[in-house]
C-alpha positions in Angstrom: 0.0 0.0 0.0 1.4 3.4 -1.0 -0.5 5.7 1.3 2.1 8.5 0.9 2.0 8.3 -2.9 -1.8 8.4 -2.9 -1.7 11.4 -0.6 0.7 13.2 -3.0 -1.6 12.5 -6.0 -4.7 13.7 -4.1 -2.9 16.9 -3.0 -1.8 17.6 -6.5 1.9 17.1 -5.8 2.3 14.1 -8.1 1.0 13.3 -11.5 -1.1 10.1 -11.9 -0.8 7.8 -14.9 -3.6 7.6 -17.4 -4.5 4.4 -19.3 -6.2 5.0 -22.7 -8.5 2.1 -23.2 -11.1 2.0 -26.0 -14.6 0.5 -25.9 -14.5 -3.2 -25.2 -11.1 -3.1 -23.6 -10.2 -5.7 -21.0 -8.1 -4.2 -18.2 -6.7 -6.3 -15.3 -5.1 -4.9 -12.2 -5.0 -5.2 -8.5 -7.8 -2.7 -7.7 -7.2 -2.9 -4.0 -3.6 -1.8 -4.5 -4.1 0.6 -7.4 -5.6 4.1 -7.2 -8.2 4.1 -10.0 -11.4 5.5 -11.3 -13.6 5.1 -14.4 -15.7 7.5 -16.3 -19.5 7.4 -15.8 -21.6 5.0 -17.8 -23.4 6.9 -20.6 -25.7 5.6 -23.3 -27.7 2.4 -23.5 -24.9 -0.1 -23.2 -24.4 -1.6 -19.7 -20.8 -1.6 -18.4 -19.8 -5.2 -17.4 -17.7 -5.6 -14.3 -16.0 -8.9 -13.4 -14.2 -9.3 -10.1 -11.7 -12.2 -9.9 -10.8 -12.8 -6.2 -9.2 -15.5 -4.2 -7.7 -16.1 -0.8 -4.8 -18.4 -0.2 -5.7 -18.7 3.5 -8.4 -21.2 4.3 -11.5 -19.9 6.1 -11.4 -16.4 4.8 -14.8 -15.0 3.8 -16.1 -11.8 2.2 -17.4 -9.2 4.5 -21.2 -8.6 4.6 -20.7 -5.4 2.7 -18.7 -7.2 -0.1 -21.3 -10.0 -0.3 -24.0 -7.4 -0.8 -22.0 -5.7 -3.5 -21.1 -8.9 -5.4 -24.2 -11.0 -4.8 -27.0 -8.6 -3.8 -27.8 -10.6 -0.7 -26.3 -12.1 2.5 
């Protein structure tokens, strides 16, 4: 986690990198460890979001908040 670097970007003291991706692009990254944002969805086409997640430690489960986000129920 780069808390100091994120603080510098938010304060305007460091430039962020921009990825130019066209319609239909597949982008994979560690969202938890990468400062990111996406433009708003406009038009009639739904934006598809796929989350690939795993835990290497047995017995780890998603939080209630994450389960509601991913599955819409507990």
